[in-house]
C-alpha positions in Angstrom: -8.2 -235.0 -33.3 -9.6 -233.3 -30.4 -13.1 -231.3 -30.1 -11.6 -228.1 -30.8 -8.6 -228.9 -34.0 -11.9 -230.0 -35.9 -15.3 -229.9 -36.3 -17.1 -230.1 -32.8 -19.8 -232.6 -32.5 -23.6 -230.9 -32.1 -23.7 -229.1 -29.2 -25.0 -231.6 -26.0 -28.2 -229.6 -23.8 -26.1 -229.0 -21.0 -23.0 -227.1 -23.2 -25.8 -225.2 -25.1 -26.9 -224.2 -21.8 -23.6 -223.4 -20.8 -23.5 -221.1 -24.2 -26.5 -219.5 -24.7 -28.7 -219.9 -21.5 -31.2 -217.5 -23.2 -32.2 -219.8 -26.7 -31.9 -223.0 -23.9 -34.6 -221.5 -21.9 -36.0 -220.8 -25.0 -36.1 -224.1 -26.1 -36.2 -226.1 -22.5 -39.7 -227.3 -21.5 -38.4 -227.0 -17.8 -36.4 -224.3 -17.9 -39.3 -222.5 -20.0 -42.0 -222.7 -17.4 -40.1 -220.9 -14.9 -38.9 -218.0 -17.2 -42.3 -217.5 -18.8 -43.6 -215.7 -15.6 -41.3 -213.0 -15.6 -42.2 -212.6 -19.3 -45.9 -211.7 -18.7 -45.2 -211.3 -15.5 -49.4 -208.7 -15.4 -48.4 -205.2 -13.4 -51.3 -205.2 -10.8 -53.4 -201.9 -10.5 -53.8 -200.9 -6.9 -57.6 -201.2 -6.7 -58.4 -197.1 -6.2 -61.7 -197.8 -4.2 -63.2 -200.9 -3.0 -66.5 -199.6 -3.3 -69.3 -201.5 -5.6 -69.4 -198.4 -8.6 -73.6 -199.6 -8.0 -72.8 -198.8 -3.9 -70.3 -194.9 -5.8 -73.3 -194.2 -7.2 -75.4 -194.8 -4.2 -73.2 -192.4 -2.2 -73.1 -189.5 -4.9 -76.6 -190.0 -5.2 -76.6 -188.9 -0.7 -74.2 -186.2 -1.5 -75.4 -184.3 -4.3 -79.2 -184.3 -2.5 -77.3 -182.7 0.8 -75.8 -180.6 -1.8 -79.2 -178.9 -2.6 -80.2 -177.4 -0.1 -77.3 -174.7 0.4 -78.1 -173.3 -2.5 -82.3 -173.9 -2.6 -81.6 -171.5 0.7 -80.4 -168.9 -0.8 -82.7 -169.0 -4.6 -85.5 -170.1 -2.5 -85.7 -166.4 -1.6 -85.6 -164.1 -4.5 -88.6 -164.7 -6.0 -90.4 -163.7 -2.0 -87.7 -160.6 -1.9 -90.6 -158.2 -2.9 -93.2 -159.8 0.2 -90.1 -159.0 2.2 -89.9 -156.1 1.6 -92.8 -154.9 2.5 -93.1 -157.2 5.1 -90.3 -155.8 7.2 -91.3 -152.2 5.9 -87.7 -151.6 4.7 -85.2 -150.6 1.0 -84.0 -153.6 -1.6 -81.0 -152.7 -0.6 -81.6 -153.2 2.9 -83.2 -157.0 1.9 -80.7 -157.9 -1.0 -77.8 -157.5 2.3 -79.6 -160.3 3.2 -78.8 -162.5 0.8 -75.7 -160.8 1.0 -74.7 -161.8 4.3 -75.9 -165.8 2.7 -73.3 -165.3 0.2 -70.9 -163.8 2.9 -71.6 -167.1 5.3 -71.4 -169.5 2.5 -67.8 -167.9 1.5 -66.3 -168.7 4.8 -67.6 -171.1 6.4 -66.8 -173.8 3.9 -63.0 -173.3 5.6 -63.8 -174.4 8.7 -66.1 -177.0 7.3 -63.8 -178.6 5.1 -60.3 -177.5 6.3 -61.4 -180.2 9.2 -63.2 -182.3 7.0 -59.4 -183.4 5.4 -58.7 -183.8 8.4 -61.2 -185.7 10.6 -64.1 -187.3 8.5 -66.4 -186.4 6.5 -69.9 -187.6 8.5 -69.8 -186.2 11.8 -69.8 -182.8 9.8 -72.3 -183.6 7.1 -73.7 -184.4 10.2 -74.2 -181.2 12.4 -74.0 -179.1 9.9 -77.2 -179.9 8.1 -78.2 -180.1 11.8 -77.5 -176.5 12.2 -79.6 -175.7 8.8 -82.3 -177.2 9.9 -83.0 -175.9 13.3 -81.7 -171.9 12.1 -84.5 -172.5 9.1 -87.1 -174.0 11.5 -86.3 -170.6 13.8 -86.8 -168.7 10.9 -90.5 -170.2 10.6 -91.5 -169.1 14.1 -89.4 -166.9 15.0 -91.7 -163.2 14.2 -91.1 -161.0 11.6 -87.6 -158.7 12.9 -85.4 -157.5 10.1 -82.7 -158.0 12.8 -83.3 -161.9 13.5 -84.0 -162.5 10.0 -80.0 -161.2 9.5 -79.3 -163.3 12.7 -80.4 -166.6 11.8 -79.8 -165.9 7.4 -75.9 -166.1 9.1 -76.6 -169.1 11.1 -78.3 -170.6 8.3 -75.8 -169.6 5.7 -73.3 -171.7 8.1 -75.0 -174.8 8.5 -75.9 -174.7 4.7 -72.0 -174.1 3.6 -70.0 -177.7 4.5 -72.2 -179.2 1.9 -70.4 -178.0 -1.0 -66.7 -178.4 -0.2 -67.9 -181.9 2.1 -69.3 -183.5 -1.1 -66.3 -182.9 -3.1 -63.8 -184.3 -0.8 -66.0 -187.0 -1.0 -65.9 -187.0 -4.7 -62.2 -187.5 -4.2 -62.0 -190.0 -2.2 -64.1 -193.0 -4.4 -63.7 -191.3 -7.8 -60.7 -192.3 -9.5 -58.5 -188.7 -11.7 -60.1 -189.7 -15.7 -63.8 -189.9 -13.8 -63.4 -187.4 -11.8 -65.1 -184.6 -13.8 -67.9 -186.5 -14.4 -68.8 -187.3 -11.2 -68.6 -184.1 -10.0 -70.5 -182.7 -12.6 -73.1 -184.7 -10.4 -72.2 -183.9 -7.3 -72.8 -180.4 -8.1 -76.0 -181.3 -9.7 -77.2 -180.0 -6.3 -76.0 -176.2 -6.0 -77.3 -175.8 -10.3 -80.7 -177.6 -9.1 -80.7 -175.2 -6.5 -81.6 -172.5 -8.3 -83.9 -174.2 -10.9 -86.5 -175.8 -8.5 -85.6 -172.7 -5.7 -87.8 -169.7 -7.4 -90.0 -172.1 -8.8 -90.7 -173.7 -5.4 -90.9 -169.9 -3.8 -92.9 -168.1 -6.3 -95.5 -170.8 -5.6 -94.6 -170.6 -1.8 -94.8 -166.9 -2.0 -97.8 -166.3 -3.9 -100.1 -169.0 -2.2 -99.4 -169.1 1.5 -97.0 -166.9 4.2 -93.5 -166.3 2.6 -92.5 -167.6 6.6 -93.4 -171.9 4.7 -90.7 -171.0 2.3 -88.3 -171.7 5.2 -90.5 -174.4 6.8 -90.3 -176.4 3.5 -86.1 -176.4 3.8 -86.7 -177.7 7.1 -89.2 -180.6 6.2 -87.5 -181.8 3.4 -83.8 -181.8 4.8 -85.4 -183.3 8.1 -85.5 -186.0 5.6 -82.8 -186.2 3.5 -81.1 -185.9 7.0 -82.7 -189.5 7.7 -81.7 -190.7 4.9 -77.2 -189.7 5.2 -77.0 -190.7 9.2 -78.2 -194.3 8.1 -76.6 -194.8 5.0 -73.3 -192.1 4.2 -70.7 -194.1 5.3 -67.4 -192.3 5.9 -65.1 -192.7 3.0 -61.7 -189.9 3.8 -59.2 -192.3 2.9 -56.6 -191.4 5.9 -59.3 -193.8 8.1 -61.0 -195.9 5.3 -58.4 -195.9 2.8 -59.9 -198.1 -0.3 -63.1 -198.3 1.6 -62.5 -201.5 2.1 -64.4 -202.8 5.6 -67.6 -201.5 4.0 -67.2 -204.1 0.9 -69.2 -206.7 2.8 -71.0 -204.7 4.7 -74.9 -203.7 3.8 -75.5 -200.1 2.6 -77.5 -199.3 5.3 -75.9 -199.3 8.5 -76.1 -198.6 12.4 -75.1 -195.0 12.6 -71.1 -194.6 13.9 -70.4 -191.0 14.8 -66.6 -190.8 14.2 -65.0 -193.7 12.4 -62.2 -195.3 13.7 -58.6 -195.5 11.8 -58.3 -198.5 10.0 -55.5 -197.8 7.6 -51.6 -197.9 6.9 -50.8 -194.3 8.0 -47.7 -195.3 5.4 -50.0 -195.9 2.9 -52.8 -193.5 3.6 -50.9 -190.4 5.5 -53.3 -188.5 7.8 -52.7 -184.7 7.4 -51.8 -182.4 10.2 -53.7 -180.4 11.8 -55.7 -177.2 10.3 -54.0 -174.4 10.5 -55.3 -170.6 9.6 -51.6 -170.3 8.4 -51.7 -173.8 6.7 -55.1 -172.8 4.6 -53.6 -168.8 3.4 -49.9 -170.8 2.8 -52.1 -172.3 -0.8 -52.5 -169.0 -1.9 -49.0 -169.1 -3.1 -49.8 -170.6 -5.4 -50.5 -168.9 -8.1 -52.7 -171.0 -10.3 -55.2 -171.4 -7.5 -56.0 -167.3 -7.4 -56.2 -166.9 -11.0 -59.3 -170.0 -11.8 -60.7 -169.1 -8.4 -61.1 -164.9 -9.0 -61.9 -166.4 -12.8 -65.1 -168.1 -11.1 -65.4 -165.6 -8.4 -66.1 -163.1 -11.6 -68.2 -165.0 -13.4 -70.6 -166.3 -9.9 -70.6 -162.2 -9.2 -72.4 -161.4 -12.8 -74.4 -164.1 -12.6 -75.6 -163.6 -9.3 -75.8 -159.6 -10.4 -78.1 -160.9 -13.0 -80.4 -163.3 -10.5 -81.1 -160.5 -7.9 -82.1 -157.7 -10.6 -84.5 -160.9 -12.6 -86.8 -160.8 -10.1 -87.3 -157.3 -10.5 -87.4 -156.7 -14.5 -89.4 -158.8 -15.0 -92.3 -157.2 -12.7 -92.1 -154.2 -13.0 -90.9 -154.3 -16.4 -92.7 -157.6 -18.2 -95.3 -157.1 -15.5 -94.8 -161.7 -14.4 -96.3 -162.2 -10.8 -94.5 -163.6 -8.0 -95.3 -167.6 -9.5 -94.8 -166.5 -12.9 -91.3 -165.0 -11.9 -90.5 -168.0 -10.0 -91.1 -170.8 -13.2 -88.7 -168.2 -15.3 -86.3 -168.9 -13.0 -86.2 -172.6 -14.6 -85.1 -171.7 -17.7 -81.1 -169.9 -16.3 -81.8 -172.8 -14.3 -81.8 -175.6 -16.5 -79.0 -173.6 -18.3 -77.3 -174.7 -14.9 -77.3 -178.3 -14.9 -76.6 -178.7 -19.4 -73.9 -176.7 -18.3 -72.6 -178.7 -15.7 -72.9 -182.7 -17.0 -71.6 -181.3 -20.6 -68.7 -179.9 -18.9 -67.5 -182.4 -16.7 -68.3 -185.6 -19.5 -66.3 -182.5 -22.1 -63.4 -182.2 -19.9 -63.1 -186.2 -19.1 -62.6 -186.7 -22.7 -60.4 -184.4 -23.6 -58.5 -186.0 -20.6 -59.2 -189.1 -21.6 -57.4 -188.5 -25.4 -54.6 -186.9 -24.4 -53.9 -190.3 -22.1 -54.1 -192.3 -25.1 -52.5 -191.1 -27.6 -49.7 -189.9 -25.0 -49.4 -192.8 -22.9 -46.4 -192.7 -21.5 -46.6 -188.7 -20.7 -48.5 -187.5 -16.8 -51.2 -186.6 -17.7 -51.1 -182.7 -16.0 -53.8 -180.8 -14.1 -53.2 -177.8 -16.2 -54.8 -179.6 -18.9 -58.6 -179.0 -18.3 -57.8 -175.1 -17.5 -58.0 -174.3 -22.0 -61.8 -175.8 -21.6 -62.3 -172.5 -19.3 -62.1 -170.3 -21.9 -65.1 -171.3 -23.9 -67.7 -171.0 -21.4 -66.4 -167.1 -20.1 -67.5 -166.2 -23.6 -70.4 -167.8 -23.2 -71.0 -166.5 -20.0 -69.8 -162.8 -21.1 -73.0 -163.1 -24.4 -75.3 -163.7 -22.1 -74.6 -161.0 -19.8 -74.7 -159.0 -22.1 -77.6 -159.4 -24.0 -79.5 -159.5 -20.5 -78.3 -155.6 -19.3 -79.2 -154.5 -23.0 -82.6 -156.5 -24.1 -83.5 -154.8 -20.3 -82.1 -151.6 -21.0 -84.5 -151.3 -24.4 -87.2 -153.7 -23.0 -86.8 -156.3 -26.1 -88.9 -159.0 -24.7 -89.4 -160.6 -21.7 -88.1 -164.0 -23.7 -84.9 -162.9 -24.8 -83.6 -161.5 -21.4 -84.8 -165.4 -20.4 -82.7 -166.9 -23.3 -79.6 -164.3 -22.6 -80.5 -165.0 -18.5 -79.5 -168.8 -19.4 -76.9 -168.3 -21.7 -75.0 -166.8 -18.8 -75.9 -169.6 -16.6 -74.3 -172.3 -18.7 -70.8 -170.5 -19.1 -70.7 -169.9 -15.3 -71.3 -173.2 -14.2 -68.8 -174.5 -17.4 -65.9 -172.5 -15.7 -67.6 -173.2 -12.3 -67.2 -177.3 -13.4 -63.4 -177.0 -14.5 -62.2 -175.3 -11.9 -63.8 -177.4 -9.1 -61.8 -180.6 -11.2 -59.1 -178.7 -11.3 -58.3 -178.2 -7.6 -58.9 -181.1 -6.6 -56.3 -183.6 -9.0 -54.2 -180.5 -8.2 -54.1 -181.3 -4.4 -55.7 -184.2 -4.4 -55.2 -185.0 -0.3 -57.2 -181.7 0.6 -59.5 -181.3 -1.8 -61.8 -180.6 0.9 -60.2 -177.3 1.8 -59.5 -176.3 -2.1 -63.2 -176.0 -3.1 -63.4 -174.4 0.4 -61.3 -171.8 -0.5 -62.3 -171.5 -4.3 -65.6 -170.2 -2.7 -63.8 -167.6 -0.7 -63.1 -165.9 -3.2 -66.5 -166.4 -5.1 -69.4 -166.3 -2.6 -68.0 -162.9 -1.1 -68.1 -161.3 -4.9 -71.6 -162.4 -5.0 -72.7 -161.3 -2.3 -70.8 -158.0 -2.8 -72.7 -157.4 -6.6 -75.9 -158.5 -4.3 -75.7 -155.2 -2.8 -73.9 -153.2 -5.2 -75.7 -153.5 -8.3 -78.5 -151.5 -7.8 -77.1 -148.4 -7.2 -74.9 -149.4 -10.3 -77.6 -149.3 -12.4 -79.0 -146.5 -11.0 -76.4 -144.7 -11.8 -74.9 -146.0 -15.2 -78.1 -147.4 -17.2 -79.2 -151.1 -17.0 -77.3 -152.1 -20.0 -74.0 -150.1 -19.0 -74.3 -151.6 -16.3 -73.8 -155.2 -17.4 -71.5 -154.5 -20.2 -68.7 -153.2 -17.3 -69.5 -157.3 -15.7 -69.0 -158.3 -19.5 -66.0 -156.8 -20.2 -64.7 -157.9 -16.4 -65.2 -162.0 -16.8 -63.4 -160.9 -21.2 -59.9 -160.6 -18.8 -60.1 -163.4 -17.2 -59.2 -164.3 -21.0 -56.4 -163.8 -20.6 -56.0 -164.8 -17.6 -56.0 -168.1 -19.1 -53.2 -167.5 -21.3 -51.7 -166.4 -18.9 -51.1 -169.7 -17.3 -51.8 -171.8 -20.2 -48.2 -170.5 -21.3 -46.8 -170.4 -17.6 -48.5 -173.0 -15.6 -45.8 -175.7 -15.9 -43.1 -173.2 -14.7 -45.1 -171.9 -11.9 -45.6 -175.6 -11.4 -41.9 -176.5 -11.5 -41.1 -173.6 -9.1 -43.4 -174.5 -6.4 -41.9 -177.7 -6.4 -38.4 -176.9 -5.7 -39.4 -174.6 -3.2 -41.5 -177.1 -1.5 -38.6 -179.6 -2.0 -41.7 -182.6 -3.1 -42.1 -184.0 -6.1 -44.8 -184.4 -8.3 -47.8 -182.1 -8.5 -48.3 -179.5 -5.3 -50.0 -181.2 -2.5 -50.7 -178.5 -0.3 -47.5 -175.9 1.8 -49.0 -177.2 5.5 -51.1 -179.6 5.1 -49.2 -182.3 4.8 -46.4 -181.5 7.5 -42.7 -180.9 6.4 -40.6 -180.4 2.8 -40.8 -183.4 1.7 -43.3 -185.4 3.5 -45.8 -185.6 0.8 -43.4 -187.1 -1.6 -42.0 -191.6 -1.9 -40.5 -193.1 0.7 -36.7 -193.9 0.6 -36.0 -196.3 -1.9 -38.3 -193.8 -4.6 -41.2 -196.3 -4.7 -44.3 -195.7 -2.5 -46.0 -198.4 -1.0 -48.5 -200.3 -3.3 -52.3 -199.2 -2.5 -51.3 -195.1 -0.9 -52.8 -192.3 -2.9 -49.1 -192.0 -4.3 -49.1 -195.2 -6.9 -49.5 -194.2 -10.4 -51.7 -195.8 -12.1 -53.9 -195.5 -15.2 -56.3 -192.4 -13.8 -55.1 -192.2 -10.4 -52.0 -189.4 -10.7 -52.0 -186.8 -12.7 
């Protein structure tokens, strides 16, 4: 009887393999050896940066120190405002206008610096801008007292100082993956936050004990020391030039200065944006969420600055403080800025990580951070409201200082959330986006510094700051709108631009589709488009 007619014999390994290859692979030693690598092949995640954690921290330290001088220059000046009013024989409004001019330059100049930095490199612009800042401070300290010269040199001083905040945000985006970016951004922004802490303290001590000119002399000397460290120790980090920074992996931390690093990466993996133009910059404003979050930061910052420029006058006229005591009093709101920055960054990253853990297969959109602005707005407007009425009724100096601290904490909480959102939404041009946000924020502060005194004269202290608090309250509604409509606006933006994924910035990366994956649907390994944990939004 044939095998097909009776009970079939046990299959030989050959017949088993023919009948069930998968079962044969599971029982055959040789076959399992070849099959297991396919089953257990690990997914290799691309490395976001080649800089060691220690060197990343060192780079963050350098840019944090560099970012300290712009805000320091703005705040070291505040305790000297009454003295300068006497020295230059002018009005409080005219002297406050020198603050407004400085803030106005800080608003516009970052667009110039940041757009060049996203195209040509970070380090050369650090070096040029800080050199301008040092020269302006030397002239301010040395030239005779003249109101026109003061205005002109404050413009030059602001132009030199304007680059560092947006360049610092770009540097963080270069070397830090998105899942840790808010925390690292909060550290870099310690430089700007420490300016309001130490600036009035140093300025009050200098103004109270020696000439106001030494405020600018101090800035020139301190910045020159930081400039030497930056020149010899800060590497180029722009990803379209050095990629992940692999060329620095085996080099010493102290190197011979290179004026401009030549590109050492494949432009297909790390594409370079086209040369910046004003049209391409302002096209970014067609994306509504950028305008909304930038306006929120601008409103809170203008209210804070209205408080900051009135702070010394109220403490001196109402509570009898000296210039030195005013400088010490600025430490409290300054510490509020630092605390708000650090806590906000960690809370934002924790919330992002929690969402990723609970939804491992769901992309983390930048909008996931935005609802955190609401508590910051409410805290800020509470502080502004208390500050106005405490001064109106002469409650106590301690109450005024505590109110200012609360307002500072809320303002910087919102600022960190906004900065993190912008750098994740447009990760090819992060410095440009932060600079564009400054275009909203700093002019608002400049206007507030000029108009706050006339408003107080017409409305009274309490009602003036009540009005500012009510304007801040409107920001809650705008964030609510963005939480509801943000994803839909993102979808429409993507359809309009013809680009997959999050928006890359119209006009900043070539024609529609230039920012998407190449033909075949998969981006090249090692490029900025590769998705790994914390590497895409």
